C-alpha positions, 0 to 999 in steps of 0.5 A: 500500500505504501509503495502504491501511495508513493507511486501515486504521489509521484504521478500527481507531482508529474501532473502538477509540473505539467499543469504548471507548464500549461499555465506558462504556455497558455500565458504565452498564447494569451500574449500572442493572441492580444498582439494579434488583435493589435496587429490586425487593427493596425493593418486594417488602416491600410486596406483589406486584412482577410489574408492577415485574419486567416494567417493570424487566426490559424497561427493562434489556433495552432499555438493554442494546440501546442499549449496543450500538446507540449505538456503531453510531451513533457508528461511522457518525457517525465514518465519512465518507459515501463510506466507509460500508457499510450493514448488509444486513438484506435477507432473502428467503423461502428456496427449498428448497436455500438453506433446507437450507443454512441449517439445515446451517449452523445445526446445524454452527455451534451444534455447533462453539460447543458443542464450544469451550464444553466445551473452555473448561469443561475448561480453565477450571472457573470458566467460566460462561455468565453466565445466572442462572435459578432453579427457582421463577421464574414463567412470565412471568419465564422469558419475560422472561429469554429476551427479555433473555438470548437475543433482545436480546443476540443482536441487539445484539451482531450489530448491532455486531460482524457488522453494522457492524464486520466489514462495514467490515473485509471489504474488507481481507480476509475472514481479517483481518475474521474474526480481528480481529472474533472477538478483539474479540468475545472481549475485549468480554466482559471475562471471562478465563474466557469468552475462549476460548469467546467468541472461538471463537464469534466466529470461527464467526459471522464465518466464517458472515457473510463466507461468506453475507453474512447478518446474520439467519443470524448472529442466528439462530445467536447466539440459538439458542446463547444459548437453548440455554445458558438451557435447559441452566441450567434443566435443572440447576434442575429435575433432579438434577445427574447427570440434568441432566448426562446430559440436556445431554450427550445434547442436545449430542450430538444437535445435533452429530450433526444437524450432521454428518448435514445436512452429509453430506446437503448435500454428497451432494445437491450432487454430484448437481446442477450446481454452483450459481453462487457468488452464491447465498447462504442465504435466497435472497440474491445476494452482490455481488462484492467488491473487496479492498483489499491490506494484508499481515499485518505492515501489518495488525498494525501498523495494529491496534495504534494508540494507541486500540486499545492503550488499549482492550485495556489497559482490557479486560485490567485488567477481566478481571483484576478479574473473575477476582479477584472470582471467586476471592474468591467461590469 
């Protein structure tokens, strides 16, 4: 038991170091993003800046990806070869039943995240998805925005949190992997007004991952959620507030209702057939039997609060307070 606790403490230390690197890289990205806006504004005085918009947006999106990809490389570099667990990117063409299961999980997951989003809005009125969109944006700008706000963040964040971190936490227990990774995912956003929503989304995505071992399904859920936020934001730009609220509410109800209907359909169809082997996952994947590593709750909690993790949490809390103060001053 002591050996397992020591190994878990070492894992949490590596995770904390990687998250500290993420903070550094993300601050560099933020500085470049601000500089990009200034550069585009400067050149807009001399004529059309379509080419510059495309180049800078793609560059910033790739820089955002690197902010998460480099910590993944650092994490694997710090992990001895004998302890490394590769990220599973495999995906087979789905047969009808796994496809139905995939669609069910997709609607249920997005519906659950939307419910927590609304709860977050009710508890924290200043909550914002962080998506910036205006009515007068050109079609190419909307495509670039979808790429930079939905595709890249979904892949980059899933690569680090579901791909690398939760994969190495799973042997210590699925509950530990889901809860710890969800908390770190919420804290990673460095925004107190988004903490509940991001943590809840992390729980949903974590449960999906440990249940299905499917990186691509988590990516699909994350992407769909980001895209839905983008579309909702756009609705408020092209319709009056009352109309946009109604459209968004009906869309959210439809997603939630589809999740319930698909769930009922899946349960009813499962009762009519013999129980499928537990190794069958979504996308037709076969899940390997995992060997757990025993660490009790107290031991896991003690291992979590290692010096490096405490430093990371202090920096995250200070950043949250800074963002909260900035939001208060701007309101």
